C-alpha positions as CSV (number, residue, x, y, z in Angstrom):
1,X,-175.3,-204.3,-4.5
2,X,-174.6,-205.1,-0.9
3,X,-175.7,-202.2,1.4
4,X,-172.7,-201.2,3.6
5,X,-173.5,-198.7,6.3
6,X,-171.2,-195.7,7.0
7,X,-168.3,-196.7,9.3
8,X,-168.4,-200.3,8.3
9,X,-166.0,-202.1,6.0
10,X,-166.3,-205.3,4.0
11,X,-165.4,-208.4,6.0
12,X,-162.2,-208.9,4.0
13,X,-161.0,-205.3,4.7
14,X,-161.8,-205.8,8.4
15,X,-159.9,-209.1,8.5
16,X,-157.0,-207.5,6.7
17,X,-156.8,-204.7,9.2
18,X,-157.0,-207.1,12.1
19,X,-154.3,-209.3,10.7
20,X,-152.0,-206.3,10.1
21,X,-152.6,-205.1,13.7
22,X,-151.8,-208.6,15.0
23,X,-148.6,-208.8,13.0
24,X,-147.6,-205.3,14.3
25,X,-148.3,-206.3,18.0
26,X,-146.4,-209.6,17.6
27,X,-143.5,-207.8,16.0
28,X,-143.2,-205.3,18.8
29,X,-143.5,-208.1,21.4
30,X,-140.8,-210.2,19.8
31,X,-138.7,-207.1,19.3
32,X,-138.8,-206.3,23.0
33,X,-138.0,-210.0,23.8
34,X,-135.0,-209.9,21.4
35,X,-133.5,-207.1,23.4
36,X,-133.0,-209.5,26.4
37,X,-130.4,-211.8,24.8
38,X,-128.8,-208.7,23.2
39,X,-128.2,-207.1,26.6
40,X,-127.0,-210.4,28.1
41,X,-124.6,-210.9,25.2
42,X,-123.3,-207.4,25.5
43,X,-122.8,-207.7,29.3
44,X,-121.0,-211.0,28.9
45,X,-118.9,-209.6,26.1
46,X,-117.8,-206.6,28.2
47,X,-117.1,-208.8,31.2
48,X,-115.0,-211.3,29.1
49,X,-113.4,-208.4,27.1
50,X,-114.7,-210.2,24.0
51,X,-112.9,-209.3,20.8
52,X,-113.7,-210.8,17.4
53,X,-110.6,-211.2,15.2
54,X,-109.2,-207.9,16.6
55,X,-105.8,-208.7,15.0
56,X,-107.3,-208.9,11.5
57,X,-110.2,-206.4,11.0
58,X,-110.9,-207.7,7.5
59,X,-111.1,-211.3,8.4
60,X,-113.2,-210.4,11.4
61,X,-115.6,-208.3,9.3
62,X,-116.0,-211.1,6.7
63,X,-116.5,-213.8,9.3
64,X,-119.0,-211.6,11.1
65,X,-121.0,-211.1,7.8
66,X,-120.9,-214.8,7.2
67,X,-122.3,-215.7,10.6
68,X,-124.9,-212.9,10.5
69,X,-126.1,-213.8,7.0
70,X,-126.2,-217.5,8.0
71,X,-128.4,-216.6,11.0
72,X,-130.7,-214.5,8.8
73,X,-130.9,-217.2,6.2
74,X,-131.9,-219.7,8.8
75,X,-134.5,-217.3,10.4
76,X,-136.1,-216.7,7.0
77,X,-136.2,-220.5,6.3
78,X,-137.9,-221.2,9.6
79,X,-140.0,-218.1,10.1
80,X,-143.3,-220.0,10.2
81,X,-142.3,-222.1,13.2
82,X,-141.0,-221.7,16.7
83,X,-137.5,-222.5,15.5
84,X,-137.5,-219.1,13.8
85,X,-138.0,-217.4,17.1
86,X,-135.2,-219.4,18.7
87,X,-132.9,-218.6,15.9
88,X,-133.8,-214.9,16.1
89,X,-133.0,-214.9,19.8
90,X,-129.7,-216.7,19.2
91,X,-128.9,-214.1,16.5
92,X,-129.6,-211.2,18.9
93,X,-127.4,-212.8,21.5
94,X,-124.6,-213.0,18.9
95,X,-125.2,-209.4,18.0
96,X,-125.0,-208.5,21.7
97,X,-121.6,-210.1,21.8
98,X,-120.5,-208.1,18.8
99,X,-121.9,-204.9,20.4
100,X,-119.7,-205.4,23.4
101,X,-116.6,-204.3,21.5
102,X,-117.8,-200.7,21.0
103,X,-119.2,-200.7,24.5
104,X,-115.7,-201.6,25.8
105,X,-114.3,-198.7,23.8
106,X,-116.9,-196.3,25.1
107,X,-116.3,-197.4,28.7
108,X,-112.7,-196.4,28.2
109,X,-113.9,-192.8,28.1
110,X,-114.6,-190.9,31.3
111,X,-118.0,-190.0,30.0
112,X,-118.6,-193.3,28.2
113,X,-121.6,-194.4,30.3
114,X,-123.3,-191.1,29.6
115,X,-122.6,-191.4,25.8
116,X,-124.0,-195.0,25.8
117,X,-127.2,-193.7,27.5
118,X,-127.4,-190.8,25.1
119,X,-127.1,-193.2,22.1
120,X,-129.8,-195.4,23.6
121,X,-132.0,-192.5,24.3
122,X,-131.5,-191.1,20.8
123,X,-132.2,-194.4,19.2
124,X,-135.4,-194.8,21.3
125,X,-136.6,-191.4,20.3
126,X,-135.9,-192.0,16.6
127,X,-137.7,-195.4,16.8
128,X,-140.8,-194.2,18.6
129,X,-141.1,-191.1,16.4
130,X,-140.8,-192.9,13.1
131,X,-142.7,-196.0,14.1
132,X,-145.6,-193.6,15.2
133,X,-145.5,-191.9,11.8
134,X,-145.3,-195.2,9.9
135,X,-148.2,-196.8,11.8
136,X,-150.6,-193.8,11.6
137,X,-150.1,-192.3,8.2
138,X,-152.0,-193.4,5.2
139,X,-149.0,-192.9,3.0
140,X,-147.3,-195.9,1.5
141,X,-143.5,-195.7,1.8
142,X,-142.7,-198.8,-0.3
143,X,-141.2,-196.6,-3.0
144,X,-138.2,-196.0,-0.6
145,X,-137.2,-199.6,-0.8
146,X,-134.8,-199.5,-3.7
147,X,-133.2,-196.2,-2.5
148,X,-132.6,-197.6,1.0
149,X,-131.2,-200.9,-0.3
150,X,-128.7,-199.0,-2.5
151,X,-127.8,-197.0,0.6
152,X,-127.2,-200.1,2.7
153,X,-125.0,-201.7,0.0
154,X,-123.0,-198.4,-0.2
155,X,-122.5,-198.5,3.6
156,X,-121.3,-202.2,3.5
157,X,-118.9,-201.5,0.7
158,X,-117.5,-198.4,2.4
159,X,-117.2,-200.2,5.7
160,X,-115.3,-203.1,3.9
161,X,-113.0,-200.6,2.2
162,X,-112.3,-198.8,5.5
163,X,-111.0,-202.1,7.0
164,X,-108.1,-201.5,4.7
165,X,-107.7,-197.8,4.8
166,X,-108.7,-197.0,8.4
167,X,-109.6,-193.4,7.6
168,X,-111.3,-191.8,10.6
169,X,-113.2,-189.3,8.4
170,X,-114.6,-192.1,6.3
171,X,-115.7,-194.0,9.4
172,X,-117.6,-190.9,10.6
173,X,-119.2,-190.5,7.2
174,X,-120.3,-194.1,7.2
175,X,-121.8,-193.7,10.7
176,X,-123.7,-190.5,9.7
177,X,-125.0,-192.1,6.5
178,X,-126.0,-195.3,8.5
179,X,-128.1,-193.2,11.0
180,X,-130.0,-191.7,8.1
181,X,-130.5,-194.9,6.1
182,X,-131.4,-197.2,9.0
183,X,-133.7,-194.5,10.5
184,X,-135.5,-194.4,7.2
185,X,-135.6,-198.2,7.2
186,X,-137.5,-198.1,10.5
187,X,-140.2,-195.9,8.8
188,X,-140.1,-198.3,5.8
189,X,-140.3,-201.6,7.7
190,X,-143.0,-200.6,10.1
191,X,-145.0,-199.0,7.2
192,X,-144.7,-202.3,5.2
193,X,-146.5,-204.1,8.1
194,X,-149.2,-201.5,8.3
195,X,-149.7,-201.6,4.5
196,X,-149.9,-205.4,4.5
197,X,-146.6,-205.8,2.7
198,X,-145.2,-208.0,5.5
199,X,-147.4,-210.6,7.2
200,X,-144.8,-212.6,9.2
201,X,-143.9,-211.1,12.5
202,X,-140.6,-213.0,12.8
203,X,-139.3,-211.5,9.6
204,X,-140.6,-208.1,10.6
205,X,-139.0,-208.3,14.0
206,X,-135.6,-209.2,12.4
207,X,-135.8,-206.3,10.0
208,X,-136.7,-203.7,12.7
209,X,-134.2,-205.1,15.1
210,X,-131.4,-204.6,12.6
211,X,-132.6,-201.1,12.0
212,X,-132.5,-200.2,15.7
213,X,-129.1,-201.9,16.2
214,X,-127.4,-200.1,13.4
215,X,-128.9,-196.7,14.4
216,X,-127.6,-197.2,18.0
217,X,-124.1,-198.3,17.0
218,X,-123.8,-195.5,14.5
219,X,-125.0,-192.8,17.0
220,X,-122.6,-194.1,19.6
221,X,-119.7,-194.0,17.1
222,X,-120.6,-190.3,16.3
223,X,-120.9,-189.4,20.0
224,X,-117.6,-191.0,20.9
225,X,-115.9,-189.2,18.0
226,X,-117.3,-185.7,18.9
227,X,-118.0,-185.9,22.6
228,X,-115.7,-188.6,24.1
229,X,-113.6,-187.5,27.0
230,X,-110.4,-189.4,27.8
231,X,-109.4,-189.8,31.4
């Protein structure tokens, strides 16, 4: 039997740990980079008063889903090349444009800028807290996957239904559920990298980006509903 001294690990375990740390570092770096086109897209959208099928919320929602899933399909197909990075950055620019609509609404409130900052701060706090837990705990959160996926499908179906009914209480319930589900997804997705369940940093960055995006939008929706002040 090979003699392994205390504090040492087999080469394969060391290599696995190094690989997981590399994927995590690259994920965070690409995630930070992806925020640049998001901000640019959001600023351009606000300046241009961008509106995506405002006259028909249902068509807008379906077209948005089609474009978003098209980007995600392309990113997954090219995730082992530089094209995947370019597609991810293009996708985050598109998401920034889509984000501009709620930012325009927020800026129509006298305290809109403050609420946007609060939503960003809350999102950052949630991300750093849960990412810290996910990357330091020895617990495997993979068992949350099916529950979170079911929650995400429920949110999509409820959002689709609310394009018909336009019920404010349902919209608030969707936002509250989305904060919970996508916050848990941050924990799940970061933990998957640490546990070796995700070895591609482009796929990982896409997943975590969507988690952060949805938490921010949902928090902002809730803040506008409960704390928004009209001029």
